[in-house]
C-alpha positions in Angstrom: -0.3 -0.3 0.2 2.2 3.1 -1.6 -0.7 5.5 -1.1 0.5 7.0 2.7 1.3 10.3 3.6 2.7 10.6 7.6 2.5 13.6 9.9 4.3 15.2 12.7 0.9 15.4 15.1 1.3 11.1 14.8 -1.4 10.5 12.8 -0.6 9.2 8.8 -3.0 8.8 6.2 -3.7 5.4 3.9 -5.6 5.8 1.2 -9.1 7.0 2.0 -8.5 6.1 5.7 -5.9 7.4 8.6 -4.2 5.7 11.0 -3.2 6.6 14.4 0.1 4.3 15.2 0.3 5.1 18.6 -3.3 4.2 19.4 -2.8 1.3 16.7 -6.6 3.2 15.8 -7.8 3.0 11.8 -10.6 5.1 11.3 -12.4 5.0 8.1 -14.9 7.7 6.5 -18.3 7.7 5.1 -19.0 4.2 3.6 -22.3 4.3 2.0 -23.0 0.6 1.9 -26.2 -0.3 -0.4 -25.4 3.1 -2.6 -25.9 1.5 -5.7 -29.1 0.2 -4.1 -30.3 3.3 -4.5 -29.1 4.5 -8.5 -31.1 0.9 -9.0 -33.9 2.4 -8.3 -33.4 5.7 -10.4 -32.3 3.1 -13.5 -28.7 3.3 -13.5 -27.9 -0.5 -13.4 -24.7 -1.2 -12.1 -23.0 -3.8 -10.5 -23.2 -4.4 -7.2 -19.1 -4.2 -7.1 -19.2 -1.9 -3.7 -19.2 -3.6 -0.7 -16.2 -6.6 -2.7 -14.6 -2.8 -3.2 -14.4 -1.8 0.4 -13.5 -4.4 1.5 -10.5 -5.4 -0.4 -9.9 -1.5 -0.3 -9.9 -2.2 4.4 -8.3 -5.6 4.4 -4.8 -3.9 1.8 -4.9 -0.4 4.3 -5.1 -3.5 7.5 -2.0 -5.3 5.2 -0.2 -2.5 5.2 0.3 -1.7 8.5 1.4 -5.9 9.3 3.7 -5.2 6.5 4.9 -2.2 7.9 5.6 -3.9 11.2 2.6 -1.9 12.9 -0.7 -3.5 14.1 -4.1 -2.2 13.7 -5.6 -3.2 17.2 -9.0 -0.9 16.2 -10.7 -0.1 13.8 -13.4 3.0 13.9 -15.6 3.7 11.0 -17.1 7.9 12.1 -20.6 7.5 10.6 -22.9 6.3 7.6 -22.5 3.8 7.0 -24.7 2.5 5.2 -27.0 5.0 2.7 -30.2 4.5 2.9 -32.5 6.6 5.4 -34.6 4.4 5.9 -34.5 0.5 7.1 -33.0 -1.8 3.5 -31.7 -5.4 4.3 -29.8 -5.3 1.2 -27.8 -3.0 3.6 -27.8 -5.4 6.0 -26.7 -8.1 3.7 -23.6 -5.6 3.1 -23.3 -4.9 6.8 -23.2 -9.0 7.8 -20.7 -9.5 5.0 -17.9 -6.2 6.2 -18.1 -7.4 9.3 -16.9 -11.0 9.2 -14.8 -9.9 7.0 -12.8 -7.5 9.1 -13.5 -10.0 12.6 -10.6 -12.1 10.6 -8.2 -9.8 11.2 -9.9 -7.4 14.0 -12.2 -9.5 17.2 -15.4 -7.8 17.0 -15.2 -6.1 19.9 -12.8 -3.9 19.0 -15.1 -2.6 16.0 -16.5 0.4 16.7 -19.3 1.8 14.5 -20.0 5.9 15.3 -23.9 6.5 14.8 -23.6 8.7 11.3 -27.1 10.6 9.8 -27.9 7.9 7.5 -28.3 5.6 10.8 -31.7 5.9 12.3 -31.7 3.0 14.1 -29.6 1.5 17.0 -28.4 -0.8 16.0 -27.6 -2.9 12.7 -27.1 -6.7 12.9 -26.9 -6.3 16.6 -23.7 -3.9 16.2 -24.7 -0.8 18.1 -23.8 2.6 17.1 -22.1 4.4 19.2 -22.3 8.3 19.2 -18.9 8.7 19.8 -16.2 7.5 20.4 -13.0 8.5 22.3 -9.5 7.3 23.5 -6.8 9.0 25.6 -6.4 12.8 23.5 -8.2 10.9 20.6 -11.6 11.7 20.3 -14.1 10.6 17.1 -17.6 11.5 16.4 -19.7 11.8 12.5 -19.4 15.1 11.9 -22.6 16.4 11.5 -23.1 18.7 14.6 -20.6 19.0 17.3 -20.3 16.5 20.2 -20.0 18.0 23.4 -17.6 15.2 24.1 -15.2 16.4 22.5 -14.5 19.6 22.9 -13.6 19.0 26.3 -10.9 19.7 27.6 -8.4 16.6 27.6 -9.5 16.1 23.6 -6.4 17.3 21.3 -8.1 16.1 17.8 -11.6 15.0 16.7 -11.7 12.4 13.7 -14.4 13.3 11.5 -16.4 11.9 8.3 -19.3 13.9 7.4 -18.1 16.3 4.3 -17.4 13.7 2.0 -14.4 16.4 0.9 -12.8 16.7 -2.4 -11.0 18.9 -3.6 -11.7 20.3 -8.3 -8.3 20.3 -9.7 -7.7 22.4 -12.7 -5.6 23.8 -15.6 -4.8 27.2 -16.0 -7.3 27.4 -18.8 -10.6 26.0 -16.1 -10.6 24.3 -20.0 -10.1 20.4 -18.1 -10.7 20.1 -14.0 -10.8 16.2 -12.4 -12.3 15.5 -9.4 -9.7 13.7 -6.1 -10.8 12.4 -2.5 -9.1 14.9 -0.1 -8.1 15.4 3.0 -8.5 18.3 5.6 -7.1 18.9 8.7 -7.0 22.4 10.6 -8.2 24.1 14.3 -11.6 24.6 15.3 -11.6 25.4 19.1 -8.8 25.3 19.7 -8.8 22.2 18.9 -6.3 19.6 15.5 -9.5 18.5 13.4 -9.2 16.0 9.9 -12.0 15.0 8.0 -11.6 12.3 6.3 -13.0 11.1 3.1 -15.4 9.1 2.1 -14.5 5.6 1.5 -16.8 5.1 -1.2 -15.5 4.0 -4.1 -18.6 5.2 -6.5 -18.3 8.7 -6.6 -16.1 11.5 -5.1 -17.5 13.4 -2.9 -18.6 17.5 -2.1 -15.6 20.0 -4.0 -15.1 21.7 -1.0 -13.4 24.5 -3.7 -16.2 25.0 -5.4 -19.9 24.4 -2.9 -18.9 25.3 0.6 -21.5 27.3 3.1 -22.0 26.6 6.8 -24.3 23.7 6.4 -22.1 21.4 4.9 -20.9 20.1 8.7 -20.7 21.6 12.3 -17.4 24.2 10.8 -18.3 27.2 9.8 -17.1 28.1 6.0 -14.7 30.9 7.6 -13.3 28.2 10.1 -13.0 25.1 7.1 -11.6 27.6 4.7 -7.5 27.8 7.3 -7.9 23.8 6.7 -5.2 22.4 4.9 -5.9 20.5 1.8 -4.6 16.5 1.1 -5.3 15.6 -2.6 -5.3 11.0 -2.9 -3.5 10.7 -6.2 -3.5 7.6 -8.1 0.2 7.2 -6.2 0.5 9.8 -3.9 -0.7 12.0 -0.7 -0.7 15.8 -1.9 -0.2 19.3 0.5 -1.9 21.7 -1.6 -1.8 24.3 1.5 -4.4 25.8 2.8 -8.4 25.4 1.6 -8.4 29.5 0.4 -6.4 29.4 -1.5 -8.5 26.4 -3.7 -11.7 28.5 -3.6 -13.2 28.2 -7.4 -15.0 31.5 -7.7 -18.1 30.8 -9.8 -19.9 32.8 -12.9 
């Protein structure tokens, strides 16, 4: 797994996930299992490949950590693990497939699932959703709304999803443009905040340098534009500096 970038603050980007070596924690953003079902209902007939690709990507990351001589003792999903707001039995089966594969590498009790805004129930396939999870000075939340405990004085870093950040890069004449998933890292209320891209393989996400509003997530736009952008390329992760320098004016 070559797609990585180590940060001096004690975390490492690995593909679309973030790894905390000291705590041996791997955090993963929104999965949106069952997204293909929604597309099929809209008349777009795609093969159900998302779960296979998602599992493969996660296992590759876990194996890359082990090959490097480190370990993953805990994996945390940051909410919106399913796509439908209501219950869809197909999503339950996809989640069971995911858990079955992850449990080959990590104990079930060490697989943490945060409740996102797409989770309207308290559990899925007997796996209970948590509103948040705290490990030492790390707070893991979904990110659609602030969690009081995440802003306690003991917490140094907040890890969240929800926003699905991506960045659109264009040529100087803005004739050709491409969108890439990205991480956002910055400070908010005296905390370091890491916003993960969605793990969903099918779409890149929301282009934060084109479409950004105060309703996007719990962090106001005027704070978010000072976050650093780390775009995920095919073979590396690129530091693009402050988001405000990349904001594109809309016609």
